[in-house]
C-alpha positions as CSV (number, residue, x, y, z in Angstrom):
1,M,-25.2,4.2,-7.5
2,A,-23.4,5.9,-10.4
3,P,-19.8,6.7,-9.7
4,H,-19.0,10.3,-9.0
5,R,-15.9,12.3,-8.1
6,S,-15.4,14.5,-5.1
7,P,-12.5,16.9,-5.1
8,L,-11.3,15.2,-1.9
9,T,-12.0,11.7,-3.0
10,R,-9.5,10.6,-5.6
11,R,-6.6,12.5,-4.1
12,S,-4.1,10.5,-2.1
13,A,-1.9,12.1,0.5
14,L,0.4,12.6,-2.5
15,A,-1.6,15.7,-3.5
16,A,-1.3,17.2,0.0
17,C,2.4,16.4,-0.1
18,L,2.9,18.2,-3.4
19,A,0.9,21.2,-2.3
20,G,2.7,21.5,1.1
21,G,6.2,20.7,-0.1
22,L,8.1,17.5,0.4
23,G,9.5,16.7,3.8
24,A,12.3,14.6,4.2
25,V,-2.4,-11.9,4.7
26,L,0.0,-13.6,6.7
27,V,2.8,-15.2,4.8
28,G,5.5,-17.8,5.4
29,A,9.2,-17.6,4.7
30,P,11.5,-20.2,3.1
31,A,12.4,-23.1,5.4
32,S,15.9,-21.7,6.0
33,S,16.7,-18.1,5.3
34,A,18.4,-14.9,6.5
35,L,17.4,-11.3,6.4
36,A,20.1,-8.6,6.4
37,G,18.6,-5.3,7.1
38,P,18.1,-2.5,9.6
39,Y,17.6,-5.0,12.3
40,G,20.9,-6.7,11.9
41,T,21.1,-10.2,10.4
42,L,18.1,-12.3,11.3
43,R,18.2,-16.1,10.6
44,R,15.4,-18.6,10.4
45,S,15.8,-22.4,10.7
46,A,13.6,-25.1,9.3
47,G,12.1,-25.9,12.7
48,D,10.9,-22.4,13.4
49,L,7.3,-21.3,12.9
50,P,6.6,-19.1,9.8
51,G,7.5,-15.5,10.6
52,T,10.1,-16.5,13.3
53,Y,13.6,-15.1,12.9
54,R,16.5,-15.3,15.4
55,A,19.3,-12.8,15.9
56,A,22.5,-14.2,14.4
57,S,24.6,-13.2,17.4
58,D,22.9,-15.2,20.2
59,G,20.0,-17.1,18.6
60,S,17.4,-15.2,20.6
61,E,13.9,-15.2,19.0
62,V,13.0,-11.9,17.4
63,T,9.5,-12.4,16.2
64,R,7.0,-15.2,16.4
65,T,3.7,-15.2,14.6
66,A,0.8,-17.5,14.0
67,A,1.1,-20.1,11.3
68,A,1.0,-18.6,7.9
69,A,-1.7,-18.6,5.3
70,A,-1.2,-19.4,1.7
71,V,0.5,-16.8,-0.4
72,L,-1.9,-14.8,-2.4
73,R,-1.7,-14.9,-6.2
74,G,-3.2,-12.7,-8.9
75,P,-6.7,-14.0,-9.5
76,R,-7.1,-12.2,-12.9
77,S,-3.7,-11.4,-14.2
78,G,-2.0,-14.8,-13.9
79,L,0.9,-13.2,-12.0
80,P,2.2,-14.7,-8.8
81,W,1.2,-11.6,-6.8
82,V,-1.8,-9.3,-6.6
83,S,-1.2,-6.5,-9.1
84,G,-3.6,-3.6,-9.3
85,A,-3.9,0.1,-10.2
86,F,-5.6,3.3,-9.3
87,T,-7.4,4.5,-12.5
88,D,-9.1,7.6,-11.3
89,H,-12.3,5.8,-10.2
90,D,-13.2,5.5,-13.9
91,T,-14.2,2.2,-15.6
92,A,-13.0,3.4,-19.1
93,S,-9.6,4.3,-17.7
94,L,-9.5,0.9,-16.0
95,A,-10.2,-0.9,-19.2
96,A,-7.6,1.2,-21.0
97,F,-5.0,0.4,-18.3
98,E,-5.7,-3.3,-18.6
99,A,-5.4,-3.2,-22.4
100,G,-2.2,-1.1,-22.2
101,R,-0.4,-3.4,-19.8
102,G,-1.6,-6.6,-21.5
103,R,-3.0,-8.2,-18.4
104,K,-6.1,-7.8,-16.3
105,L,-6.0,-6.1,-13.0
106,D,-6.1,-8.1,-9.8
107,A,-7.1,-5.1,-7.7
108,A,-8.9,-1.8,-8.1
109,S,-7.5,0.9,-5.9
110,V,-10.1,3.4,-4.6
111,F,-10.5,6.1,-2.0
112,T,-13.4,6.9,0.2
113,S,-14.8,10.4,0.4
114,R,-13.5,12.1,3.5
115,E,-15.1,15.5,3.9
116,S,-17.5,14.1,6.5
117,T,-18.4,10.9,8.2
118,R,-21.6,10.7,6.3
119,A,-19.8,11.2,3.0
120,G,-17.3,8.5,4.0
121,L,-20.1,5.9,4.4
122,N,-21.3,6.5,0.8
123,T,-20.0,3.5,-1.1
124,W,-20.1,5.1,-4.5
125,W,-16.5,3.8,-5.1
126,L,-17.8,0.2,-5.3
127,D,-19.2,0.9,-8.8
128,P,-16.0,1.9,-10.6
129,A,-14.2,-1.1,-9.0
130,R,-16.9,-3.6,-10.1
131,P,-15.2,-4.8,-13.3
132,V,-12.5,-6.2,-11.1
133,T,-14.3,-7.2,-7.9
134,S,-17.2,-8.9,-9.8
135,D,-14.6,-11.1,-11.5
136,G,-12.8,-12.4,-8.5
137,G,-10.5,-9.4,-8.0
138,W,-9.6,-7.4,-5.0
139,L,-10.6,-4.0,-3.6
140,L,-7.7,-1.8,-2.3
141,L,-9.5,0.8,-0.2
142,A,-7.8,3.9,1.3
143,V,-9.7,5.1,4.4
144,P,-8.6,7.9,6.7
145,L,-8.3,7.1,10.4
146,W,-10.8,9.9,10.9
147,N,-12.8,12.1,8.5
148,D,-12.5,15.8,8.1
149,D,-15.3,16.4,10.6
150,Q,-13.5,14.4,13.3
151,T,-10.2,14.4,15.2
152,V,-7.8,11.8,16.5
153,S,-9.8,11.7,19.7
154,S,-13.2,11.3,18.0
155,D,-15.3,8.2,18.6
156,T,-15.1,6.5,15.1
157,S,-16.7,3.2,16.1
158,A,-20.0,3.8,14.2
159,F,-18.1,4.8,11.1
160,F,-15.9,1.8,10.9
161,T,-18.6,-0.6,11.9
162,G,-20.8,0.9,9.2
163,L,-18.0,0.7,6.6
164,G,-17.3,-2.9,7.4
165,T,-21.0,-3.8,7.3
166,A,-21.3,-2.2,3.9
167,L,-18.3,-4.2,2.6
168,A,-19.7,-7.4,4.0
169,R,-23.1,-6.7,2.4
170,A,-21.5,-6.0,-0.9
171,G,-19.8,-9.4,-0.8
172,V,-16.3,-8.0,-1.2
173,A,-15.0,-8.1,2.4
174,Q,-12.9,-11.2,2.0
175,R,-11.2,-9.6,-1.0
176,T,-10.6,-6.2,0.5
177,V,-7.4,-4.6,1.8
178,V,-8.1,-1.4,3.8
179,R,-5.2,1.1,3.8
180,L,-6.1,2.4,7.2
181,G,-4.8,5.9,7.9
182,W,-2.5,5.6,4.9
183,E,0.7,7.8,4.6
184,M,0.4,8.8,8.2
185,N,4.0,10.1,8.2
186,L,3.4,13.0,5.8
187,P,3.8,16.3,7.7
188,S,1.1,18.1,5.7
189,W,-1.5,15.2,6.0
190,R,-4.5,15.8,8.2
191,H,-4.5,12.4,9.8
192,R,-0.7,12.3,10.4
193,V,0.8,10.8,13.5
194,T,3.0,13.0,15.6
195,P,4.9,12.6,18.9
196,G,2.0,14.6,20.5
197,N,-0.8,12.4,19.3
198,R,1.0,9.0,19.0
199,T,-0.8,7.4,21.9
200,A,-4.2,8.5,20.7
201,W,-3.4,7.7,17.1
202,T,-2.3,4.1,18.0
203,A,-5.4,3.6,20.0
204,A,-7.6,4.9,17.1
205,F,-5.9,2.6,14.6
206,R,-6.3,-0.5,16.8
207,A,-9.9,0.3,17.5
208,A,-10.7,1.0,13.8
209,A,-9.1,-2.3,12.7
210,G,-11.0,-4.2,15.4
211,R,-14.3,-2.7,14.2
212,L,-13.6,-3.4,10.6
213,R,-12.7,-7.0,11.3
214,A,-15.7,-7.6,13.5
215,A,-18.1,-6.2,10.9
216,A,-16.4,-7.7,7.9
217,P,-14.8,-11.1,8.7
218,G,-12.0,-11.9,6.3
219,I,-11.1,-8.3,5.6
220,R,-7.3,-7.4,5.5
221,V,-5.9,-4.2,7.0
222,A,-2.6,-2.6,5.8
223,F,-0.2,-0.4,7.6
224,N,0.9,1.9,4.8
225,P,3.4,4.8,5.4
226,N,5.0,7.0,2.8
227,E,8.5,5.9,1.7
228,G,11.3,7.7,3.3
229,G,12.5,8.8,6.8
230,D,10.5,9.6,9.9
231,Q,9.0,12.7,8.5
232,T,6.7,13.6,11.5
233,G,9.1,12.7,14.3
234,V,7.6,9.2,14.9
235,P,9.7,6.2,13.9
236,M,7.5,4.2,11.5
237,T,9.0,0.8,12.3
238,G,8.3,1.5,16.0
239,L,4.7,2.4,15.3
240,A,4.3,-0.6,13.0
241,T,5.7,-2.8,15.8
242,D,3.3,-1.4,18.4
243,L,0.4,-2.3,16.0
244,L,1.5,-5.7,14.9
245,D,-1.8,-7.3,16.0
246,S,-3.9,-4.9,14.1
247,Y,-2.9,-5.3,10.4
248,D,-2.1,-8.0,7.9
249,L,0.1,-6.3,5.3
250,V,2.7,-3.6,5.6
251,G,4.6,-1.5,3.1
252,P,5.2,2.0,1.7
253,D,3.9,4.1,-1.1
254,F,7.0,4.7,-3.3
255,Y,7.2,7.1,-6.3
256,N,10.0,7.7,-8.7
257,W,10.8,11.2,-7.7
258,Y,13.4,12.4,-5.1
259,P,15.8,11.3,-6.5
260,V,14.7,10.0,-9.8
261,V,15.9,6.4,-10.2
262,N,17.3,5.8,-13.6
263,D,20.4,3.6,-12.9
264,Q,21.5,0.8,-10.7
265,A,23.6,3.0,-8.3
266,T,20.7,5.3,-7.5
267,W,18.3,2.3,-7.1
268,D,20.7,0.7,-4.7
269,R,20.9,3.8,-2.6
270,V,17.2,4.6,-2.6
271,Y,16.2,1.0,-2.0
272,A,18.4,0.7,1.1
273,R,17.8,4.0,2.7
274,Q,15.9,4.6,5.9
275,G,12.2,4.0,5.3
276,G,12.9,2.5,1.9
277,L,11.7,-0.6,0.2
278,R,14.3,-2.9,1.7
279,Q,13.5,-1.9,5.2
280,W,9.8,-2.6,4.8
281,E,10.4,-5.9,2.8
282,D,12.6,-7.1,5.7
283,F,10.0,-5.9,8.3
284,A,7.2,-7.7,6.5
285,R,9.0,-11.0,6.3
286,A,10.5,-10.9,9.8
287,N,7.0,-10.3,11.3
288,G,5.0,-12.7,9.1
289,K,3.1,-10.0,7.3
290,G,2.2,-9.6,3.7
291,Y,4.0,-6.9,1.8
292,T,2.2,-4.0,0.0
293,V,3.1,-1.1,-2.2
294,P,-0.3,0.4,-2.8
295,E,0.9,3.5,-4.7
296,W,3.9,3.6,-7.1
297,G,4.6,5.3,-10.3
298,G,6.2,8.4,-11.9
299,F,6.0,12.1,-11.3
300,P,7.0,14.4,-14.3
301,G,7.9,17.3,-12.0
302,A,10.4,15.4,-9.9
303,D,14.0,16.2,-9.3
304,A,14.2,19.8,-10.5
305,G,12.1,19.1,-13.6
306,R,14.2,16.1,-14.7
307,G,11.0,14.0,-14.6
308,S,10.7,10.3,-13.9
309,D,9.4,8.8,-17.1
310,G,12.0,6.1,-17.2
311,S,12.2,2.4,-17.7
312,F,14.7,1.5,-15.0
313,Y,12.6,2.2,-11.9
314,T,9.6,0.4,-13.4
315,A,11.5,-2.7,-14.3
316,Q,13.1,-2.8,-10.8
317,M,9.7,-2.5,-9.1
318,V,8.2,-5.3,-11.0
319,R,11.3,-7.4,-10.5
320,R,11.0,-6.9,-6.7
321,F,7.3,-8.0,-6.7
322,R,8.2,-11.1,-8.7
323,E,11.2,-12.0,-6.5
324,L,9.3,-11.5,-3.2
325,S,6.3,-13.5,-4.3
326,G,8.5,-16.2,-5.6
327,S,10.2,-16.5,-2.2
328,G,6.9,-17.0,-0.4
329,T,5.8,-13.5,0.5
330,T,2.3,-12.3,-0.3
331,V,2.6,-9.1,-2.4
332,V,-0.2,-6.6,-3.1
333,E,0.7,-3.6,-5.2
334,A,-1.1,-0.9,-7.3
335,H,0.3,1.5,-9.9
336,F,-1.0,5.0,-9.4
337,N,-2.3,6.2,-12.7
338,E,-3.7,9.8,-12.6
339,P,-3.9,12.3,-15.5
340,A,-4.8,15.3,-13.3
341,S,-2.3,18.2,-13.4
342,Y,-1.1,17.8,-9.9
343,I,0.8,14.6,-10.9
344,A,0.0,13.8,-14.6
345,N,1.5,10.3,-14.5
346,S,-1.1,8.4,-16.5
347,L,0.3,5.5,-18.6
348,W,-2.6,5.0,-20.9
349,A,-5.7,7.1,-22.0
350,P,-3.9,9.5,-21.9
351,T,-0.3,8.3,-22.2
352,Q,1.6,10.9,-20.2
353,M,4.6,8.7,-19.4
354,P,5.3,6.7,-22.6
355,A,8.7,5.2,-21.6
356,M,7.2,4.0,-18.3
357,A,4.2,2.5,-20.1
358,R,6.4,0.6,-22.5
359,A,8.6,-0.7,-19.6
360,Y,5.7,-1.7,-17.5
361,R,4.1,-3.8,-20.3
362,A,7.4,-5.4,-21.1
363,A,8.1,-6.3,-17.4
364,L,4.7,-8.0,-17.1
365,A,5.0,-10.0,-20.3
């Protein structure tokens, strides 16, 4: 089926966020290591199972997971992590992005249609991803927890069974990461989680993940909030803890915008803040999960028009991916590359952020 674009298809929760205003897999760890983060200092000894850390104060076990699988590497890029991009569901843009960055993409980021359940089961998005998936690469698929003709209380079993079956029949299930109910902590997002619907939302996530795994053995599921504080009144680490058995990777979408990161001091502050990268890196490692940043990039309208076409943020992001994968953590990430006016952050064809494009290519060299 030829690729097409629905006005609701290629928009991430980012578009809704901008329109509504801004509110506030399995991996192992090194034999002996420590995590200093929002959970206090957690330590791991050589005799502990992968993913097991102990509180430094009394040695009590914090998290125990099953034995870890091998760390995923980039099947096409040659990088020690899975490095992808959203290229507007367009094969020409995908090719231009690969040429611009000087490496093939390991993952193609796509979004299902969501205006109805029927539309959500149309797998048109497989075609624009095929240059990657037919060559051993991954599919990074954003799927709402319910479609626009449903609610948090709807029976979505047929939808997720059908979607999983389609992925299995297409032969891509074992190289697919589903961003299930992504950016659930955005106040303006239709499938957001709130204190009022948290119980139903949690049940819906667990049921959807189970249906996908049953219909598409080998599929990975990601728990993927937006970076930042608890914007809908539900603590994201608490929700992620409740759902530990239902996903394989965890991590935030993180754009260079509020504030724009152009120096070390700002990076240090943003990296360590509540809901920031450090919190989710620590959470992933402490719980034996892969780490993912499925959307990252610039935004020219950020920070009172100061823009975010800078090299520092880009270099730091790639550095973190390299360091985490080098320490034994599976990393799956995708740059968000969108020329449309609501964000206009394309790196190549067209080049709307030239400094970021140069920095990105240099960081991957």
